[in-house]
C-alpha positions in Angstrom: -31.4 -0.1 11.1 -29.4 2.2 13.4 -27.8 0.1 16.1 -27.5 3.0 18.5 -31.3 3.4 18.4 -32.0 -0.3 19.0 -29.7 -0.6 22.0 -31.0 2.7 23.5 -34.1 0.7 24.5 -32.2 -1.1 27.2 -31.5 0.6 30.5 -27.9 -0.5 30.8 -27.0 1.0 27.4 -28.9 4.2 28.1 -27.0 4.6 31.4 -23.7 3.7 29.7 -24.4 6.2 26.9 -25.3 8.9 29.4 -22.1 8.2 31.4 -19.9 8.4 28.3 -22.0 11.3 26.9 -21.1 13.3 30.0 -17.5 12.9 28.8 -18.4 14.2 25.3 -18.1 10.6 24.0 -21.0 9.3 21.8 -21.6 5.6 21.4 -21.6 5.0 17.6 -23.1 2.3 15.5 -19.6 0.8 15.2 -19.4 0.4 18.9 -22.5 -1.7 18.9 -21.4 -3.7 15.9 -18.2 -4.5 17.7 -20.2 -5.5 20.7 -22.2 -7.9 18.6 -19.0 -9.3 17.2 -17.8 -10.0 20.7 -21.1 -11.7 21.5 -20.8 -13.7 18.3 -17.2 -14.8 19.2 -18.3 -16.0 22.7 -21.2 -17.9 21.3 -19.0 -19.6 18.7 -16.4 -20.4 21.4 -19.1 -22.1 23.5 -20.3 -24.1 20.5 -16.8 -25.2 19.6 -16.1 -26.3 23.2 -19.3 -28.5 23.3 -18.6 -29.8 19.8 -15.0 -30.7 20.6 -16.1 -32.7 23.6 -18.7 -34.5 21.4 -16.1 -35.3 18.8 -13.5 -36.6 21.3 -16.1 -38.8 23.0 -17.5 -40.1 19.7 -14.0 -40.9 18.3 -13.0 -42.5 21.6 -16.1 -44.7 21.8 -16.0 -45.9 18.2 -12.3 -45.8 17.3 -10.4 -45.7 20.6 -8.9 -42.2 19.9 -8.0 -39.9 22.8 -8.7 -40.5 26.5 -12.3 -41.9 26.2 -12.9 -45.6 26.6 -13.6 -47.6 23.4 -16.7 -49.7 22.9 -15.6 -53.2 24.2 -17.0 -55.0 21.2 -14.8 -52.9 18.9 -11.8 -53.1 21.2 -12.0 -56.9 20.8 -12.8 -56.8 17.0 -10.9 -53.9 15.5 -12.1 -54.7 12.0 -15.6 -53.5 12.9 -14.2 -50.0 12.6 -14.4 -50.5 8.8 -18.2 -50.6 9.0 -18.6 -47.1 10.4 -17.8 -45.0 7.3 -20.5 -46.7 5.2 -23.0 -46.5 8.0 -22.1 -42.9 8.7 -22.3 -42.1 5.0 -25.8 -43.6 4.8 -27.0 -41.6 7.9 -25.6 -38.4 6.3 -27.3 -39.2 3.0 -30.7 -39.8 4.7 -30.3 -36.6 6.8 -29.4 -34.5 3.8 -32.1 -36.1 1.6 -35.0 -35.3 4.0 -33.8 -32.1 5.7 -31.1 -30.6 3.6 -32.3 -30.8 0.0 -31.8 -28.2 -2.7 -28.4 -27.1 -1.4 -26.0 -26.4 -4.2 -23.2 -25.4 -1.9 -22.0 -26.7 1.5 -19.4 -25.6 4.0 -17.1 -22.7 3.2 -18.5 -22.5 -0.4 -22.0 -21.8 1.0 -20.6 -19.1 3.2 -18.8 -17.4 0.3 -21.9 -17.6 -1.8 -24.0 -16.1 0.9 -21.6 -13.1 1.2 -21.6 -12.7 -2.5 -25.2 -13.1 -3.4 -27.5 -13.2 -0.3 -26.3 -10.2 1.7 -24.8 -12.6 4.3 -28.0 -14.5 5.1 -27.6 -18.1 6.2 -30.4 -20.4 7.1 -30.2 -21.6 10.7 -32.1 -24.8 10.0 -30.3 -25.8 6.8 -26.8 -25.1 8.2 -27.8 -26.8 11.4 -28.6 -29.9 9.4 -25.3 -29.7 7.6 -23.4 -29.3 10.9 -25.1 -32.4 12.3 -24.2 -34.3 9.1 -20.6 -33.2 9.2 -20.3 -34.3 12.8 -21.7 -37.8 11.9 -19.2 -38.0 9.1 -16.2 -37.0 11.2 -17.1 -39.4 14.1 -17.8 -42.3 11.7 -14.3 -42.0 10.1 -15.1 -40.4 6.8 -12.1 -38.5 5.4 -13.1 -35.0 6.3 -12.0 -32.3 8.8 -13.7 -30.0 11.3 -12.9 -26.6 9.8 -15.6 -26.6 7.1 -18.6 -27.3 9.5 -17.3 -25.0 12.2 -16.7 -22.1 9.7 -20.3 -22.7 8.4 -21.7 -22.9 12.0 -19.8 -19.8 13.2 -20.9 -17.9 10.1 -24.5 -18.9 10.7 -24.3 -17.7 14.3 -23.0 -14.3 13.1 -25.6 -14.1 10.3 -28.5 -14.9 12.6 -27.3 -12.5 15.4 -27.4 -9.8 12.7 -30.9 -11.0 11.6 -32.1 -10.9 15.2 -31.2 -7.2 15.4 -32.4 -6.5 11.9 -29.1 -5.2 10.6 -28.3 -4.2 7.0 -26.7 -6.5 4.5 -23.3 -4.8 4.9 -23.3 -5.3 8.7 -24.6 -8.9 8.2 -21.6 -9.7 6.0 -19.3 -8.4 8.7 -20.9 -10.4 11.5 -20.9 -13.5 9.3 -17.2 -13.1 8.6 -16.7 -12.5 12.3 -18.4 -15.8 13.1 -16.1 -17.6 10.5 -13.0 -16.1 12.1 -14.2 -17.1 15.5 -14.7 -20.6 14.4 -11.2 -21.0 13.0 -9.8 -19.2 16.1 -11.6 -21.5 18.5 -11.1 -24.9 16.9 -7.5 -24.4 15.9 -6.3 -22.0 18.6 -5.3 -19.7 15.9 -6.8 -16.2 16.4 -4.5 -14.4 13.9 -5.1 -17.0 11.2 -8.9 -16.8 11.9 -8.8 -13.1 11.3 -6.9 -13.4 8.0 -9.0 -16.4 6.9 -12.2 -14.3 7.2 -10.7 -11.3 5.4 -8.8 -13.2 2.7 -11.2 -15.9 1.8 -14.7 -15.1 3.2 -15.2 -11.3 3.1 -12.6 -9.8 0.8 -13.0 -6.5 2.5 -10.2 -4.8 4.6 -12.2 -1.8 5.7 -11.6 -0.5 9.2 -15.1 -1.5 10.4 -14.7 -5.1 9.2 -11.2 -5.4 10.6 -12.2 -4.3 14.1 -15.2 -6.5 14.3 -13.4 -9.6 13.0 -10.5 -9.1 15.3 -12.8 -8.8 18.4 -14.8 -11.9 17.4 -11.6 -14.0 16.8 -10.1 -13.0 20.1 -13.3 -13.5 22.0 -13.7 -17.0 20.7 -10.1 -17.8 21.5 -10.3 -16.4 25.0 -13.6 -18.4 25.6 -11.8 -21.6 24.6 -8.8 -20.8 26.8 -11.0 -20.2 29.7 -12.8 -23.5 29.3 -10.0 -25.8 28.1 -6.8 -24.0 29.2 -3.7 -23.4 27.2 -3.4 -25.9 24.4 -1.7 -26.6 21.1 -3.3 -28.6 18.3 0.1 -30.2 17.5 2.8 -30.7 20.1 6.0 -30.1 18.0 9.6 -30.2 19.1 11.6 -27.0 18.6 13.3 -27.1 15.2 16.1 -24.7 14.5 16.3 -22.3 11.6 17.0 -23.8 8.2 20.2 -22.5 6.6 19.8 -20.1 3.7 21.9 -22.4 1.5 19.1 -25.1 1.8 16.2 -22.8 1.0 16.3 -24.0 -2.7 15.0 -27.4 -1.5 11.7 -25.7 -0.4 11.2 -24.4 -4.0 11.2 -28.0 -5.2 8.9 -29.1 -2.3 6.5 -26.2 -3.1 6.3 -27.2 -6.8 5.7 -30.9 -5.9 3.0 -29.9 -3.4 1.4 -27.7 -6.0 1.1 -30.6 -8.4 -0.5 -32.7 -5.6 -2.9 -29.8 -4.9 -3.9 -29.7 -8.5 -4.4 -33.5 -8.5 -6.6 -33.3 -5.4 -8.8 -30.5 -6.9 -9.2 -32.3 -10.2 -10.0 -35.6 -8.5 -12.5 -34.0 -6.2 -14.4 -32.2 -9.0 -14.2 -35.3 -11.3 -15.8 -37.4 -8.6 -18.4 -34.8 -7.7 -19.5 -34.8 -11.3 -19.6 -38.6 -11.5 -21.6 -38.9 -8.4 -24.0 -36.1 -9.4 -24.7 -37.9 -12.7 -25.1 -41.3 -11.1 -28.8 -42.2 -11.1 -29.3 -43.9 -7.8 -31.0 -43.0 -4.6 -29.2 -39.9 -3.2 -28.8 -41.3 0.3 -26.9 -44.3 -1.2 -24.2 -42.1 -2.7 -22.5 -41.1 0.6 -22.7 -44.7 1.7 -20.8 -45.7 -1.4 -18.3 -43.1 -0.6 -18.0 -44.6 2.9 -17.5 -48.1 1.4 -14.6 -46.7 -0.8 -13.0 -45.1 2.3 -13.2 -48.4 4.1 -11.6 -50.2 1.1 -8.8 -47.6 1.1 -8.4 -48.3 4.9 -7.7 -51.9 4.1 -4.4 -50.8 2.6 -3.8 -47.6 4.6 -5.8 -47.4 7.8 -4.6 -43.9 8.5 -6.8 -42.4 5.8 -9.9 -42.7 8.1 -10.9 -39.6 10.0 -8.9 -36.4 10.3 -5.5 -38.2 10.7 -4.4 -35.9 13.6 -2.2 -38.5 15.2 -0.5 -39.4 12.0 0.3 -35.8 11.2 1.7 -35.2 14.7 4.0 -38.2 14.4 5.3 -37.1 11.0 6.1 -33.5 12.1 7.9 -34.8 15.2 9.8 -37.6 13.3 8.3 -40.4 15.5 6.9 -43.7 14.3 3.3 -43.7 13.0 0.7 -44.7 15.6 -0.6 -48.2 15.5 -3.9 -48.0 13.6 -5.0 -51.3 15.2 -5.8 -52.6 11.8 -3.8 -55.0 9.7 -2.5 -53.0 6.7 -2.4 -55.0 3.5 1.0 -53.4 2.4 2.8 -52.8 5.7 5.9 -54.3 4.2 6.7 -51.1 2.2 9.6 -48.9 3.2 8.8 -45.5 4.7 9.2 -43.2 1.6 6.9 -45.2 -0.8 4.5 -45.9 2.0 4.1 -42.1 2.8 3.7 -41.3 -0.9 1.0 -43.9 -1.4 -0.6 -42.8 1.9 -0.8 -39.2 0.5 -2.4 -40.4 -2.7 -4.9 -42.6 -0.9 -5.8 -39.7 1.3 -6.5 -37.7 -1.9 -8.8 -40.5 -3.1 -10.5 -41.0 0.3 -11.3 -37.3 0.8 -12.4 -36.9 -2.8 -14.9 -39.8 -2.7 -16.2 -38.6 0.7 -16.9 -35.1 -0.4 -17.7 -36.0 -4.0 -20.4 -38.5 -2.9 -22.3 -35.8 -1.1 -21.0 -36.0 2.5 -20.1 -32.8 4.3 -16.9 -31.8 6.1 -13.8 -29.8 5.9 -10.9 -30.0 3.5 -8.3 -28.4 5.7 -7.4 -31.4 8.0 -7.1 -33.8 5.0 -4.9 -31.3 3.2 -2.7 -31.1 6.3 -2.4 -34.9 6.2 -1.5 -34.8 2.5 1.1 -32.1 3.0 2.6 -33.8 6.1 2.9 -37.2 4.4 4.3 -35.7 1.2 6.7 -33.5 3.1 7.8 -36.3 5.3 8.5 -38.5 2.4 10.4 -35.7 0.7 12.5 -35.1 3.9 13.3 -38.8 4.3 14.4 -39.0 0.6 16.7 -36.0 1.0 18.2 -37.4 4.2 19.0 -40.7 2.4 20.5 -38.9 -0.6 22.9 -36.6 1.4 22.0 -33.6 -0.8 21.2 -31.6 2.3 21.9 -32.7 5.8 20.8 -30.3 8.5 17.0 -30.2 8.4 15.0 -33.0 10.0 12.3 -34.8 8.0 9.7 -33.2 10.4 10.6 -29.8 9.1 9.5 -30.8 5.6 6.4 -32.3 7.0 5.5 -29.0 8.7 6.2 -27.0 5.5 4.2 -29.4 3.4 1.2 -28.9 5.7 1.2 -25.2 4.9 1.3 -25.6 1.2 -1.4 -27.9 -0.2 -4.4 -26.3 1.5 -3.1 -22.8 0.9 -3.1 -23.6 -2.8 -6.5 -25.3 -3.1 -8.1 -22.6 -1.0 -6.2 -19.7 -2.7 -5.5 -18.4 0.8 -1.7 -19.0 1.3 -1.2 -16.3 4.0 -4.0 -17.5 6.2 -2.8 -21.1 6.1 0.8 -20.3 6.8 -0.3 -18.3 9.8 -2.6 -21.1 10.9 0.1 -23.8 10.7 2.6 -22.0 12.7 0.0 -20.9 15.3 -1.1 -24.6 15.6 2.4 -25.9 15.9 4.0 -23.0 17.7 7.1 -23.2 15.6 8.0 -19.7 14.3 11.4 -20.5 12.9 10.0 -22.1 9.8 8.0 -19.1 8.5 10.4 -18.4 5.7 10.4 -22.0 4.3 6.6 -22.1 4.5 6.3 -18.8 2.6 8.7 -20.0 -0.1 7.0 -23.4 -0.6 3.5 -21.9 -0.2 4.2 -19.2 -2.9 5.6 -21.7 -5.4 2.8 -24.1 -4.7 0.2 -21.4 -5.3 2.0 -20.4 -8.6 1.9 -24.0 -9.7 -1.7 -24.4 -8.8 -2.8 -21.1 -10.4 -1.0 -21.9 -13.6 -3.2 -24.9 -14.1 -6.5 -23.9 -12.3 -7.7 -20.3 -12.0 -10.1 -21.1 -9.1 -9.7 -22.8 -5.8 -11.8 -25.6 -4.5 -14.2 -23.3 -2.7 -14.8 -20.9 -5.6 -14.6 -23.3 -8.6 -18.2 -24.5 -8.4 -19.4 -21.0 -7.6 -17.7 -19.7 -10.8 -19.3 -22.5 -12.9 -22.7 -21.3 -11.7 -22.0 -17.7 -12.5 -20.8 -16.3 -9.1 -17.6 -14.2 -9.6 -16.6 -13.4 -6.0 -14.7 -10.3 -5.1 -14.8 -7.8 -2.2 -17.7 -9.6 -0.7 -20.0 -9.3 -3.7 -21.1 -11.3 -6.7 -19.3 -8.9 -9.1 -20.3 -10.4 -12.4 -24.0 -11.4 -12.5 -23.6 -10.2 -16.1 -20.9 -12.8 -16.8 -23.6 -15.4 -16.4 -25.6 -13.9 -19.2 -24.3 -14.7 -22.8 -24.8 -11.9 -25.3 -26.8 -14.3 -27.5 -29.5 -14.2 -24.8 -29.8 -10.4 -24.7 -29.1 -9.4 -28.3 -31.6 -8.7 -31.2 -31.4 -11.5 -33.7 -31.8 -11.3 -37.4 -29.9 -8.0 -37.6 -30.3 -5.9 -40.7 -27.0 -5.1 -42.5 -26.0 -2.7 -45.2 -23.7 -3.7 -48.0 -20.7 -1.3 -48.3 -21.5 -0.2 -51.8 -25.0 0.9 -51.0 -25.7 4.5 -52.1 -26.4 7.1 -49.4 -29.8 7.9 -50.8 -30.8 4.3 -50.2 -29.2 4.2 -46.8 -31.2 7.3 -45.8 -34.4 5.5 -46.8 -33.4 2.5 -44.7 -33.0 4.7 -41.6 -36.3 6.5 -42.3 -38.2 3.2 -42.5 -36.5 1.8 -39.4 -36.5 2.6 -35.7 -32.8 1.6 -35.3 -30.1 4.2 -35.0 -27.3 2.2 -36.4 -26.5 -0.7 -38.8 -23.5 -2.9 -39.4 -21.8 -2.4 -42.8 -20.7 -5.6 -44.5 -18.7 -6.5 -47.6 -20.0 -8.7 -50.4 -19.1 -11.8 -48.4 -21.1 -10.7 -45.5 -18.1 -9.9 -43.3 -18.2 -6.9 -41.0 -16.3 -3.9 -42.3 -17.9 -0.9 -40.5 -20.8 0.7 -38.6 -23.1 3.5 -39.8 -25.3 5.5 -37.5 -27.7 8.4 -37.8 -25.0 10.7 -36.5 -22.8 9.7 -39.5 -25.6 10.6 -41.9 -26.1 13.9 -40.2 -22.4 14.9 -40.2 -22.3 14.0 -44.0 -25.6 15.6 -45.0 -23.9 17.3 -48.0 -22.4 14.1 -49.3 -23.5 13.1 -52.8 -26.5 10.9 -52.9 -24.7 8.3 -55.0 -21.7 8.1 -52.7 -21.3 4.7 -51.0 -22.1 4.2 -47.3 -18.6 2.8 -46.8 -17.3 6.4 -47.5 -19.0 7.8 -44.4 -19.2 4.9 -41.9 -16.9 4.2 -39.0 -14.1 1.9 -39.9 -13.0 1.4 -36.3 -14.5 -2.0 -35.6 -16.1 -2.9 -32.3 -17.7 -6.3 -32.2 -18.5 -9.2 -29.9 -18.1 -12.9 -30.5 -21.1 -15.2 -30.0 -19.2 -16.7 -27.0 -18.9 -13.4 -25.1 -21.1 -12.4 -22.1 -22.9 -9.2 -21.2 -20.2 -8.1 -18.8 -17.8 -7.9 -21.7 -20.5 -6.1 -23.8 -21.3 -3.4 -21.2 -17.5 -2.8 -20.6 -17.0 -2.3 -24.4 -19.9 0.0 -24.7 -18.8 2.1 -21.7 -15.1 2.2 -22.6 -15.7 3.3 -26.2 -18.8 5.5 -25.7 -20.8 3.7 -28.3 -24.5 2.8 -28.2 -24.6 -0.6 -30.0 -22.3 -3.5 -30.9 -22.7 -6.2 -33.5 -22.4 -9.8 -32.4 -20.6 -12.1 -34.8 -21.3 -15.8 -35.4 -18.6 -18.5 -35.5 -17.9 -17.5 -39.2 -17.3 -13.9 -38.3 -20.5 -12.6 -39.8 -23.0 -10.3 -37.9 -26.1 -12.2 -36.7 -27.1 -10.0 -33.9 -26.8 -6.5 -32.3 -26.8 -5.5 -28.7 -27.5 -2.2 -26.9 -27.4 -0.9 -23.4 -31.2 -1.3 -23.0 -30.9 -5.0 -24.1 -28.3 -5.6 -21.4 -30.3 -3.8 -18.8 -33.4 -5.9 -19.7 -31.4 -9.1 -19.5 -29.9 -8.0 -16.1 -33.3 -7.4 -14.6 -34.6 -10.7 -15.8 -31.5 -12.5 -14.3 -32.1 -10.7 -11.0 -35.7 -11.7 -10.9 -34.8 -15.4 -11.6 -32.1 -15.4 -9.0 -34.4 -13.8 -6.4 -37.0 -16.5 -7.1 -34.3 -19.2 -6.8 -33.1 -17.8 -3.4 -36.6 -17.5 -2.1 -37.3 -21.1 -3.1 -34.1 -22.3 -1.4 -34.8 -20.3 1.8 -38.3 -21.6 1.8 
């Protein structure tokens, strides 16, 4: 739909267009798209403001966080806090069971999948249910953060603004990404990071149209929050000086260590997801079990409950950890092993929370992991006298920027987010060094981040805002003709011509006496060798340049081989290397159409 035509229905826009038209300026569709991006940003900013107030009030009432009064019963009996994660998990499980069923993806993964496969369409009802469930999880003390639900909510607002105006899929994707950027910008006071997050992780499209809309949405959301809440920083950090160049090598080591922890977190998360998915109990009970495990972890390390904001702020400022008002079972440990174990228990608590089926963000827990690991690293260096100028808080800040950057495969966005949140611009070089090495370490072990791993397993290969490889989800064995006829290499041409006359095929694999592929003969080969003696063998005229597919290959590989080599058919070999099928372009097209039809039916069923 042409946006200029839609908005021309309104008197204000007709007058504005006429005014600008008198100056030889025409209002383009991009102008209206940018206007909708601004509206999206303002709506997301208002939502984040109301949601932030709700989270602060809920956390204050139940856990005594912030400036809100705590429930007197809990204030007198702090151990009651341990009951909230299981209760919250049960409520989330019931909510998702009855109103959020049949969702394969949640949070940022659902947004990426929508961009890649659904033209940016997001269900207002289903994502609203997920948003409520995430809010319950955060307030009850489950180990999740706010960025996942707010990215999902912001993206849903952008998607439905586009749906309201009947925009195309391309514009819907842009407004969806604008909503995601606005969510990050508003909740973390990080407009630059929100912009890069949407481009780097959500949209994958750096076109001028997308860039302009996303910038406007991110800035609009941030300005809305500034107008409502005033100037604020997520973390109040003391001003650290620049790290000497002679000490930069230390951040290489920190980056590699954080990369290993990021790999461990991703592996633990996906392992527990699979275990909970295969566990045959009532679905609402699974998040409750996750909550029980979080509470058990809190018996040893109370800080693992919730987002861990106060703990992170203490670590990056080098101040004592806040009193969790719970008796830790191992508070006798010295700081370095305590922080290392705290990091590992946060990995476990977050993995069981999300793996059990609860919803929430991974960013805040990853900041916690990075801060505890970096803080322990800094304290260890300070006690060893290897380097002596950087404070432990410096390593905590750098650690924050590494782990999530690795698991999300978005290092630039996270580095920008951390220094916008902390306001400390002197540590950008150490963060880039550690973040790059952490990313290299993570990618050497795992090719996909936590948001795209599950998508890839289900056949979604995301790139530039599209599902690039629907064909990658189709194995060649599903599309090929089975029981392929072959011709032995010693067969005389007279007999070969008879085979072609009796068949509708235009090519056959040529095999040796052991059945192994040794060539390919086609009708064009026979035509070009029409004068060849009738008793000559087929091997004398067939093509000896072998193109073949393995039985484990997919249709994306097949179509690429056909196109690159200008051939019409390719034999498929079994595990012993013998032809047992043949595939053509028409076979692949038929399989592709069938896959599209199945996918369309799945999406209609999920949306219904």
